[in-house]
VEXDOZA-717265 format. One line per 4 residues: number of its first residue (from 1); their letters; for each residue x, y, z of C-alpha. Coordinates in Angstrom, 2 decimals. Example, Ala and Ser with C-alpha at 12.3 -4.5 7.8 and 13.67 -1.06 7.14 Angstrom:
1> AS> 12.30,-4.50,7.80; 13.67,-1.06,7.14
This chain:
1> MLFF> -0.05,-0.03,0.03; 2.82,2.29,0.87; 4.43,1.64,-2.47; 1.40,2.90,-4.40
5> QALP> 0.98,5.91,-2.11; 4.49,7.08,-2.66; 5.13,6.50,-6.31; 2.40,8.83,-7.76
9> LILV> 4.39,11.67,-6.13; 6.85,11.18,-9.05; 4.21,12.61,-11.40; 3.63,15.72,-9.24
13> VGAL> 7.38,16.39,-8.64; 8.07,15.75,-12.26; 5.60,18.43,-13.33; 6.89,20.77,-10.60
17> SALL> 10.58,20.38,-11.40; 9.82,21.04,-15.15; 7.89,24.16,-14.12; 10.81,25.41,-11.94
21> YHWR> 13.12,24.80,-14.90; 11.01,26.79,-17.22; 10.88,29.59,-14.76; 14.73,29.45,-14.63
25> ILPL> 14.77,28.86,-10.84; 16.40,25.36,-11.07; 19.10,26.51,-13.54; 19.99,29.24,-11.16
29> VVRG> 20.38,26.92,-8.20; 22.49,24.52,-10.32; 24.76,27.23,-11.55; 25.36,28.37,-8.00
33> LSVL> 26.32,24.90,-6.80; 28.48,24.49,-9.93; 30.52,27.53,-8.98; 31.11,26.34,-5.48
37> LRRA> 32.22,22.99,-6.66; 34.61,24.37,-9.29; 36.26,26.67,-6.68; 36.51,23.90,-4.08
41> FGIS> 37.94,21.11,-6.23; 39.50,22.92,-9.29; 37.43,21.01,-11.77; 36.29,22.33,-15.09
45> GACG> 32.97,24.17,-15.67; 31.42,21.25,-17.51; 32.28,18.72,-14.84; 31.13,20.93,-12.05
49> FSVA> 27.87,21.70,-13.79; 27.01,18.06,-14.39; 27.85,17.09,-10.75; 25.67,20.04,-9.46
53> ANVF> 22.90,19.03,-11.69; 22.90,15.50,-10.32; 21.48,16.81,-7.14; 18.29,17.51,-9.01
57> VGSV> 18.22,15.28,-12.02; 19.17,11.65,-12.79; 22.45,9.93,-13.67; 21.57,10.14,-17.46
61> EAPL> 19.99,13.64,-17.59; 22.87,15.45,-15.93; 25.53,14.26,-18.49; 23.11,14.90,-21.30
65> LIRS> 23.37,18.64,-20.21; 27.16,18.55,-21.02; 27.07,16.19,-24.01; 29.09,18.49,-26.19
69> WLAT> 31.99,18.30,-23.63; 32.08,14.57,-22.94; 34.37,13.71,-25.92; 37.21,16.05,-24.74
73> MPRA> 36.71,15.79,-20.98; 39.81,14.43,-19.09; 39.43,10.83,-17.83; 39.38,11.82,-14.26
77> ELFA> 36.54,14.31,-14.64; 34.56,11.81,-16.86; 34.87,9.47,-13.91; 33.79,12.14,-11.51
81> VMVA> 30.75,12.77,-13.67; 29.83,9.04,-13.58; 30.49,8.69,-9.73; 28.22,11.78,-9.06
85> GLAT> 25.48,10.08,-11.05; 25.54,7.18,-8.69; 26.26,8.83,-5.44; 23.25,11.26,-5.47
89> ISGN> 19.53,11.01,-6.05; 17.30,13.05,-8.23; 14.88,15.62,-6.82; 11.64,13.59,-7.58
93> MLVV> 13.04,10.49,-5.93; 14.06,12.58,-2.99; 10.54,13.62,-2.29; 9.33,9.97,-2.77
97> YATI> 11.86,8.62,-0.38; 11.22,11.34,2.22; 7.42,10.48,2.10; 8.26,6.76,2.55
101> IAPV> 10.53,7.06,5.55; 8.94,10.04,7.34; 7.25,7.87,10.02; 10.54,6.36,11.18
105> VPDA> 13.19,9.05,10.51; 12.88,12.55,12.00; 12.79,15.38,9.46; 13.17,12.93,6.58
109> AGQL> 12.97,15.58,3.86; 15.65,17.72,5.48; 17.91,14.70,6.02; 17.66,13.63,2.46
113> LAAS> 18.10,17.09,1.01; 21.23,17.55,3.19; 22.47,14.16,2.16; 21.98,14.92,-1.51
117> LVGA> 23.78,18.18,-1.33; 26.77,16.62,0.59; 26.71,13.79,-2.00; 28.07,16.22,-4.75
121> PASI> 31.41,17.02,-3.08; 31.66,13.53,-1.60; 31.37,12.00,-5.04; 34.10,14.29,-6.51
125> LAAM> 36.39,13.42,-3.54; 35.90,9.66,-3.95; 36.41,9.89,-7.66; 39.66,11.92,-7.32
129> LMIP> 40.97,9.43,-4.82; 40.45,6.57,-7.08; 41.46,8.24,-10.29; 43.52,11.41,-9.51
133> PDPA> 43.25,14.24,-11.99; 46.27,14.72,-14.46; 47.44,18.34,-14.13; 48.70,18.19,-17.75
137> AAVA> 45.26,17.12,-18.97; 43.35,19.82,-21.00; 40.43,21.22,-19.06; 37.20,20.64,-21.03
141> GGEP> 35.01,23.54,-21.80; 33.60,26.34,-19.73; 30.23,26.84,-18.00; 27.55,25.23,-20.04
145> EMPP> 24.13,26.77,-20.47; 20.76,24.99,-19.56; 18.89,25.44,-22.78; 15.20,26.30,-22.61
149> LYDS> 13.04,23.23,-22.98; 9.49,24.48,-22.95; 7.57,27.26,-24.62; 5.07,27.88,-21.82
153> SMEA> 4.33,26.97,-18.27; 1.44,24.82,-19.42; 3.85,22.85,-21.78; 6.21,22.36,-18.94
157> IVRG> 3.60,20.86,-16.70; 2.32,18.57,-19.32; 5.64,17.38,-20.41; 6.94,17.13,-16.85
161> TADG> 4.00,14.94,-16.01; 4.68,12.71,-18.98; 8.29,12.34,-18.12; 7.31,11.47,-14.51
165> LQLL> 4.94,8.84,-15.90; 7.74,7.33,-17.96; 9.89,7.34,-14.89; 7.15,5.74,-12.71
169> LGIM> 6.71,2.95,-15.20; 10.46,2.35,-15.38; 10.87,2.17,-11.66; 7.91,-0.21,-11.33
173> ASLI> 9.21,-2.45,-14.12; 12.83,-2.47,-12.75; 11.61,-3.26,-9.29; 9.71,-6.21,-10.44
177> VFVA> 12.47,-7.51,-12.69; 15.33,-7.06,-10.31; 13.49,-8.42,-7.28; 12.53,-11.40,-9.35
181> LVAL> 16.01,-12.03,-10.60; 17.45,-11.73,-7.11; 14.95,-14.22,-5.84; 15.81,-16.63,-8.73
185> LDMI> 19.52,-16.34,-8.00; 18.90,-17.02,-4.44; 16.83,-20.03,-5.23; 19.78,-21.44,-7.13
189> LQPL> 22.51,-20.23,-4.69; 20.96,-21.00,-1.29; 20.49,-24.86,-1.75; 24.06,-25.16,-3.04
193> TGLT> 25.98,-22.90,-0.47; 23.42,-21.93,2.22; 24.06,-18.25,1.33; 21.94,-15.45,-0.40
197> LRGI> 23.02,-12.52,-2.44; 21.57,-10.21,0.26; 23.58,-12.07,2.84; 26.77,-12.01,0.98
201> AGWL> 26.41,-8.21,0.24; 25.51,-7.63,3.85; 28.51,-9.47,5.03; 30.75,-7.42,2.88
205> MWPL> 29.03,-4.09,3.94; 29.41,-4.91,7.75; 32.88,-3.24,8.04; 31.62,-0.13,6.26
209> AFAM> 28.49,-0.01,8.48; 30.66,-0.19,11.58; 33.11,2.44,10.22; 30.23,4.85,9.71
213> GIPA> 29.52,4.91,13.47; 26.83,2.11,13.77; 27.19,0.19,16.97; 28.36,-3.34,16.61
217> AEAA> 24.98,-4.75,17.77; 23.15,-2.94,14.96; 25.85,-3.18,12.18; 24.56,-6.38,10.76
221> TVAS> 20.99,-4.92,10.24; 22.27,-1.72,8.63; 24.82,-3.68,6.55; 21.81,-5.82,5.32
225> SLGV> 20.05,-2.69,4.15; 23.24,-1.54,2.33; 23.53,-4.96,0.77; 19.85,-4.69,-0.55
229> KLVV> 20.64,-1.31,-1.98; 23.68,-2.63,-3.82; 22.03,-5.82,-5.16; 18.52,-4.50,-5.88
233> NEFV> 18.19,-0.79,-5.24; 17.78,1.89,-2.58; 14.00,2.05,-3.19; 13.62,-1.37,-1.61
237> SYLE> 15.91,-0.51,1.23; 13.94,2.48,2.07; 10.69,0.62,1.95; 12.14,-1.98,4.30
241> LATS> 13.22,0.82,6.68; 9.76,2.35,6.51; 7.93,-0.86,7.12; 10.14,-1.78,10.08
245> GGAG> 8.09,0.77,12.04; 11.23,1.94,13.83; 12.03,-1.40,15.26; 15.64,-2.61,15.25
249> PSER> 18.25,0.13,14.85; 18.10,3.21,17.07; 17.06,6.54,15.83; 20.69,7.59,15.34
253> SRVI> 21.44,4.52,13.29; 18.38,4.98,11.06; 19.49,8.66,10.32; 22.99,7.36,9.43
257> LTWA> 21.49,4.70,7.23; 19.19,7.30,5.52; 22.30,9.22,4.42; 24.21,6.22,3.37
261> LCGF> 21.24,4.98,1.26; 20.95,8.30,-0.52; 22.47,7.29,-3.94; 21.82,5.25,-7.04
265> TNFA> 24.72,2.87,-6.19; 23.47,-0.40,-7.47; 24.19,-2.54,-10.56; 20.88,-1.62,-12.50
269> SVGI> 21.71,2.04,-12.20; 25.28,1.41,-13.51; 23.80,-0.35,-16.55; 21.43,2.54,-17.25
273> MVGG> 24.10,5.17,-16.80; 26.72,3.33,-18.93; 24.15,2.72,-21.68; 22.91,6.31,-21.73
277> MSLM> 26.42,7.87,-21.74; 27.63,5.48,-24.34; 24.96,6.74,-26.71; 25.82,10.25,-25.94
281> CPER> 29.53,9.85,-26.65; 30.02,6.70,-28.83; 33.69,7.52,-29.36; 34.41,6.87,-25.71
285> RGEI> 32.07,3.86,-25.32; 34.86,1.45,-24.37; 36.25,3.76,-21.75; 32.78,4.49,-20.26
289> VRLG> 32.06,0.78,-20.01; 35.47,0.12,-18.19; 34.71,2.85,-15.77; 31.24,1.55,-14.89
293> LPAL> 32.10,-0.90,-12.02; 34.85,1.36,-10.59; 32.28,4.16,-10.54; 29.92,1.89,-8.57
297> AAGT> 32.69,1.24,-6.03; 33.58,4.92,-5.74; 29.91,5.92,-5.49; 29.40,3.37,-2.67
301> IACC> 32.41,4.85,-0.81; 31.02,8.37,-1.30; 27.64,7.32,0.13; 29.31,5.64,3.16
305> MMGA> 31.31,8.80,3.65; 28.06,10.70,3.85; 26.82,8.30,6.52; 30.04,8.64,8.28
309> TVGL> 29.67,12.43,8.24; 26.30,12.39,10.09; 27.65,9.62,12.30; 30.54,11.83,13.32
313> LSPG> 28.25,14.83,14.01; 25.55,12.83,15.92; 26.19,12.03,19.53; 25.94,8.28,20.44
């Protein structure tokens, strides 16, 4: 029931975000964040613009805004663009997730908004640690423009709603398919080894959960949610957190987990992003494909850094 109550919000937020874009409010906010990121990390205007846009749009839509610069962008900055697409969530999904977890996480909307904003610099930092920028590499492009997409406010609302519907159907289809595939693999794996994909991923995530500040007694539960996010997606993890009714982890641990789940770091999202960017820049298709899994690793680290940040600032 909660699933069908939350998902229609995508339609409303899709229309609202299109309207804010048409009124030039959203481009102004993205440009401001881009300036801050470029000054803090010394990246190019195109890279900073895409990373900033990821706070509001998805992992395919943001690179699309800098499509003309992708072919000449240095490898380290291309990697940063990919990591940012996985370590942040789009604005419409932020609203959906906030609605889902509001009963069990205090100030859920504010927590997710702060996490999404922190995710932008965290993704750049994680990307630069994994693939350091080459000082000799040419800087790609200047500050891109966000072109006008709509002729009127009414067109923005109609097209934004249509885009939201397409996203809604895509989410529902991917949830059905990936949950079914994970269940199928578990049916094969469990009789042979006694293990499940969720259990394996949760076991691998346990050290990261503990490092974020989760108490040892609750680390296994939080690690399991992180494992579900990696194997399936963050939507299912947030749904499980909401349906728990607050049972299990403490309020502090739930807030840390909320921050750590705030990103598209899962295998399905990697496939979507790699496929979309390969079409935008076919001359770098091989490089984009090779950077896919490293981007997933760096994005996961960035999300855990976000959780560790709130864990460090929260007493407990």
